[in-house]
C-alpha positions in Angstrom: 54.5 -8.1 5.5 56.3 -8.2 2.4 54.3 -9.4 -0.3 56.1 -11.9 -2.7 54.7 -11.8 -6.2 55.0 -14.8 -8.1 56.2 -14.4 -11.6 55.8 -16.8 -14.7 58.9 -17.4 -16.4 58.9 -16.2 -19.8 60.9 -16.7 -23.2 62.8 -14.4 -25.3 59.4 -13.9 -27.4 57.4 -12.6 -24.5 55.3 -15.6 -24.2 54.8 -17.7 -21.4 56.4 -21.3 -22.0 52.9 -23.2 -21.7 51.0 -20.9 -23.9 54.2 -21.0 -26.7 53.9 -24.8 -26.3 50.1 -24.7 -26.9 50.7 -22.7 -30.0 53.6 -25.1 -31.6 51.4 -28.0 -31.0 48.3 -26.4 -32.5 50.5 -25.3 -35.3 52.0 -28.5 -36.0 48.6 -30.4 -35.7 46.9 -27.7 -38.3 49.7 -28.4 -40.7 49.5 -32.1 -40.5 45.9 -31.8 -41.0 46.2 -29.5 -44.2 49.1 -32.0 -45.5 46.6 -34.9 -44.9 43.8 -33.1 -46.7 46.1 -31.9 -49.6 47.3 -35.7 -50.0 43.7 -36.7 -50.1 42.9 -34.2 -52.7 45.6 -35.4 -54.8 44.5 -38.9 -54.6 40.7 -37.9 -55.7 42.5 -35.7 -58.7 43.0 -38.3 -61.3 43.5 -37.3 -65.0 40.2 -38.3 -66.8 40.1 -38.9 -70.6 37.2 -39.4 -72.8 37.9 -41.7 -75.6 35.3 -42.8 -78.4 35.6 -45.8 -80.2 34.4 -46.4 -83.7 33.0 -49.7 -82.4 29.1 -49.7 -82.0 27.8 -50.3 -78.4 27.4 -53.9 -78.0 29.7 -55.2 -80.7 32.4 -57.8 -79.6 34.9 -54.9 -80.4 33.4 -52.3 -78.5 33.0 -54.8 -75.4 36.8 -55.5 -75.7 37.4 -51.8 -75.8 35.3 -50.8 -72.8 36.6 -53.4 -70.6 40.1 -52.4 -71.5 39.4 -48.6 -70.8 37.6 -49.7 -67.2 40.9 -51.5 -66.2 43.3 -48.2 -66.5 42.1 -46.7 -63.5 43.2 -49.6 -61.2 46.5 -50.2 -63.2 47.4 -46.6 -62.8 46.6 -46.6 -59.2 43.8 -44.2 -59.7 46.0 -41.6 -61.1 44.4 -42.1 -64.7 40.8 -42.8 -66.0 39.8 -43.9 -69.4 36.2 -42.9 -69.9 34.9 -45.0 -73.2 32.6 -43.6 -75.5 31.1 -45.7 -78.6 30.8 -44.5 -82.2 28.9 -41.5 -82.8 28.1 -41.1 -79.2 29.9 -37.5 -78.7 31.5 -37.0 -82.4 28.8 -37.9 -84.9 31.0 -39.2 -87.7 34.4 -39.7 -88.4 35.3 -36.4 -89.3 33.9 -34.9 -86.4 35.7 -37.5 -84.4 39.1 -36.3 -85.8 38.3 -32.7 -85.3 37.0 -33.5 -81.7 40.3 -34.9 -80.5 42.3 -32.5 -82.4 40.2 -29.6 -80.4 40.5 -31.4 -76.9 36.7 -32.1 -76.9 37.7 -35.7 -76.4 41.3 -36.6 -75.3 41.3 -39.7 -77.7 40.0 -42.1 -80.4 40.1 -45.6 -81.2 39.6 -45.5 -85.0 40.7 -47.6 -88.1 43.6 -46.0 -89.0 43.1 -46.1 -92.9 40.1 -43.7 -92.1 42.2 -40.9 -92.2 43.8 -41.3 -95.9 41.9 -38.3 -97.0 43.3 -36.0 -94.0 46.9 -37.8 -93.6 47.8 -39.3 -97.1 50.5 -41.5 -95.1 48.0 -43.2 -93.3 47.1 -45.3 -96.0 50.4 -47.2 -95.5 49.9 -47.3 -91.6 47.3 -50.4 -92.1 47.3 -53.2 -94.9 46.7 -52.5 -98.2 46.3 -54.7 -101.7 48.9 -57.5 -101.5 51.2 -55.5 -99.1 52.4 -57.3 -96.0 49.9 -59.6 -95.0 51.1 -60.9 -91.7 50.1 -59.3 -88.2 53.6 -59.7 -87.1 55.1 -58.0 -90.1 53.2 -54.8 -88.9 54.5 -55.0 -85.4 57.9 -55.4 -86.7 57.6 -52.6 -88.8 56.1 -50.4 -86.0 58.2 -51.4 -83.0 61.6 -52.6 -84.5 62.2 -50.7 -87.8 61.3 -47.2 -86.9 57.8 -46.5 -88.1 56.2 -45.9 -85.1 58.6 -43.0 -84.4 58.1 -41.7 -88.0 54.3 -41.9 -87.6 54.3 -39.9 -84.2 56.6 -37.3 -86.4 53.4 -36.8 -88.9 50.8 -37.0 -86.5 52.3 -34.1 -84.4 51.6 -32.0 -87.4 48.1 -32.4 -86.5 48.3 -31.9 -83.0 47.8 -35.7 -82.4 50.0 -38.2 -80.7 50.0 -41.8 -82.1 50.1 -43.7 -79.1 50.2 -47.3 -81.1 48.7 -49.5 -83.4 45.8 -52.0 -82.3 45.7 -55.5 -84.2 41.9 -56.2 -85.3 41.7 -58.8 -88.1 41.6 -59.3 -92.0 38.8 -58.2 -94.1 36.8 -60.7 -96.4 34.6 -61.1 -99.2 31.1 -62.7 -98.9 29.7 -63.9 -102.5 26.8 -65.2 -104.3 28.6 -67.1 -106.8 32.0 -69.1 -106.2 34.8 -67.2 -107.3 37.9 -69.4 -107.6 40.5 -67.4 -109.6 41.0 -63.6 -110.2 39.4 -64.5 -113.6 36.0 -65.0 -112.0 35.9 -61.6 -110.7 35.3 -59.9 -114.1 31.7 -58.4 -114.5 30.8 -58.9 -110.9 29.5 -55.9 -109.0 31.4 -55.7 -105.5 31.1 -53.6 -102.4 35.0 -53.0 -101.3 36.5 -50.0 -99.5 37.8 -46.9 -101.8 41.1 -45.7 -102.5 43.8 -48.5 -103.3 41.4 -51.3 -102.7 38.7 -50.0 -105.5 41.5 -49.3 -107.7 43.3 -52.7 -108.1 40.1 -54.7 -108.1 38.8 -52.3 -111.0 41.9 -53.8 -113.0 40.3 -57.2 -112.9 36.9 -56.0 -114.4 35.2 -55.3 -111.1 32.6 -52.9 -111.0 33.1 -51.6 -107.4 30.4 -49.9 -105.2 31.0 -48.0 -101.9 28.5 -48.7 -98.9 28.5 -48.3 -95.4 28.3 -51.2 -93.5 24.4 -50.9 -92.4 23.7 -51.2 -96.2 25.7 -54.2 -97.2 23.0 -56.6 -96.0 19.9 -55.2 -97.8 22.2 -54.9 -101.0 23.2 -58.3 -101.1 19.6 -59.6 -100.2 18.3 -57.7 -103.1 20.7 -58.6 -105.5 22.0 -55.1 -106.4 25.5 -56.4 -105.4 27.1 -59.9 -106.4 29.3 -59.8 -103.4 30.6 -57.7 -100.6 34.0 -56.9 -98.6 33.5 -56.2 -95.0 35.5 -57.1 -91.7 36.0 -60.8 -90.5 33.8 -63.8 -90.4 32.9 -63.3 -86.6 31.2 -59.8 -87.1 30.2 -60.7 -90.6 28.2 -63.6 -89.2 26.6 -61.5 -86.6 25.4 -59.4 -89.6 23.5 -62.2 -91.1 25.9 -62.4 -94.4 25.4 -66.2 -94.3 21.7 -65.6 -95.3 22.3 -63.6 -98.2 25.5 -65.3 -99.7 26.6 -68.8 -100.0 30.6 -68.3 -100.6 33.3 -66.9 -99.0 36.4 -65.7 -100.6 39.8 -66.3 -99.2 43.4 -65.8 -100.3 46.0 -69.0 -100.4 46.0 -71.2 -97.5 47.6 -69.2 -94.6 46.1 -65.7 -96.1 42.8 -64.9 -95.2 42.8 -61.9 -97.4 44.9 -60.7 -100.5 43.6 -57.1 -100.5 43.3 -56.1 -96.7 44.9 -58.9 -94.9 45.9 -56.7 -91.7 43.2 -54.0 -90.8 44.7 -52.0 -88.0 42.9 -49.8 -85.4 45.1 -47.5 -83.1 44.9 -45.4 -80.2 45.5 -41.4 -81.0 45.3 -38.9 -78.5 45.1 -35.1 -78.2 49.0 -34.0 -78.3 48.4 -31.3 -75.3 46.8 -34.1 -73.2 49.6 -36.5 -74.0 52.2 -34.1 -72.9 50.5 -32.9 -70.0 50.8 -36.5 -68.9 53.3 -37.7 -66.2 55.8 -39.9 -67.8 55.2 -43.0 -65.7 51.6 -42.7 -67.0 52.7 -42.2 -70.4 54.6 -45.4 -70.4 51.7 -47.1 -68.7 49.7 -46.1 -71.6 52.2 -47.4 -74.4 52.4 -50.6 -72.7 48.9 -51.0 -72.1 48.2 -50.2 -75.7 50.4 -53.4 -76.9 48.9 -55.6 -74.6 45.4 -54.6 -75.7 46.4 -55.0 -79.1 47.2 -58.6 -78.6 44.0 -59.5 -76.3 41.7 -57.6 -79.1 43.4 -59.7 -82.1 43.1 -62.9 -80.4 39.8 -62.6 -78.8 38.4 -61.5 -82.5 40.2 -64.7 -84.1 38.8 -67.1 -81.6 35.3 -65.7 -82.5 36.2 -66.0 -86.1 37.2 -69.9 -85.6 33.8 -70.2 -84.3 31.9 -68.1 -86.7 33.4 -70.4 -89.5 31.9 -73.3 -87.9 28.6 -71.7 -87.9 29.0 -70.6 -91.7 29.7 -74.4 -92.6 26.5 -75.4 -90.8 24.7 -72.8 -92.8 26.0 -74.2 -95.9 28.6 -71.5 -97.0 31.4 -72.7 -99.0 35.2 -71.2 -98.8 36.7 -70.7 -102.3 40.3 -69.8 -102.5 42.5 -67.9 -104.8 45.8 -69.4 -105.6 49.2 -68.5 -105.0 49.8 -67.5 -108.7 46.8 -65.2 -108.3 48.5 -63.4 -105.2 51.4 -62.7 -107.2 49.4 -61.4 -110.1 47.2 -59.1 -107.9 50.4 -57.7 -106.2 51.8 -57.1 -109.8 48.7 -55.0 -110.6 48.8 -53.3 -107.0 52.5 -52.2 -107.4 51.8 -49.1 -109.4 48.9 -48.2 -107.5 51.3 -48.3 -104.2 53.7 -46.1 -106.0 50.9 -43.4 -107.1 49.9 -43.3 -103.4 53.3 -43.0 -102.2 53.9 -39.9 -104.3 50.9 -38.0 -102.5 53.0 -36.2 -100.1 56.6 -36.4 -98.5 55.2 -38.4 -95.3 53.6 -40.8 -97.4 56.8 -41.6 -99.4 58.8 -42.0 -96.4 56.4 -44.4 -94.7 56.3 -46.5 -97.9 59.9 -46.5 -98.6 60.5 -48.2 -94.8 57.9 -50.8 -96.0 59.1 -51.2 -99.6 63.0 -52.1 -98.2 61.3 -54.5 -95.5 59.1 -56.4 -98.4 62.1 -56.4 -100.7 64.3 -58.0 -98.0 65.2 -61.7 -98.5 63.4 -62.6 -95.4 60.0 -61.5 -96.7 60.9 -61.3 -100.6 57.4 -60.0 -101.8 58.9 -58.1 -104.7 61.9 -57.9 -106.3 63.8 -54.6 -108.0 62.7 -56.3 -111.9 58.9 -56.1 -110.4 59.7 -52.6 -109.0 61.2 -51.4 -112.2 58.5 -52.6 -114.3 55.7 -50.8 -112.0 57.5 -47.6 -112.3 57.3 -47.8 -116.2 53.6 -48.2 -115.9 53.1 -44.8 -113.8 
């Protein structure tokens, strides 16, 4: 018999159709599985930034900062993580903190902007100074509406840093062992104040100024080695026990907590390379979040301040106030100091000129041309 052999139908590649179908199915499945694994890997590969604050652990400031940092992961859909660190936990001091962010050991920091006046002279004008703009809204206006944010970023870029934005903090106030009802009452007093502009202006009113770290203020007041001390606002100062060693709180005219450091700003500053590597949509998120956090930080501390003042009152502390005339006299003494600091470098000059134009605008009217001309004669 003639044997008829059945043959399989082959395609052009020489592979039988069933075998080819199997290989195609396997390849598609493998590709799909690989894509799923890749997608899962991308979802897990969040960008993590280590950010150190200058707030000590356990303080109201650090608790707010930590809470905010921890919210970023969810707000970014898991793409960005802020890992917060309290003061001195990675970088041991302010100089080390500045260098750690520049060098990428940390990706960001949450300092008081004024800390860098020795490194970035212009920074002395990026937070409040004696008798300068004294309302938080004025600083937000200068940063976000009058070009100061863009200029600040230009300056920080020279140091390998990106200044994300200001964070509103509080005013600094003075606690005293004796009442101060006018600038004349300051003469002969020994007061702890910040250095720089603040010390220079107070010295013009006969004050012997002393620079002390925050941890040394209470014992100095307790021992009587100083007569009074500037520090931050009522909430923190009450926690530090100032009501136990002083009887008076010196404020400015009604509506002005402080005439010498009325709007003490913090900020978020990050490593420039880390910023440039971030997706633009995440950059926008971070910028927006800093503005939101600034408001929350400020308002929470103001609430604590109101509560703290009631505690000071219950402890017997009394509030004394300087007058509007005292403020004008203090400003007249401060203007030549402003001009000297503005002449430290070109960046400081440009920032100050923005602010001077704003302060001389009739809407603000803090100084006029005659006062400015008089101050220039004293330089």
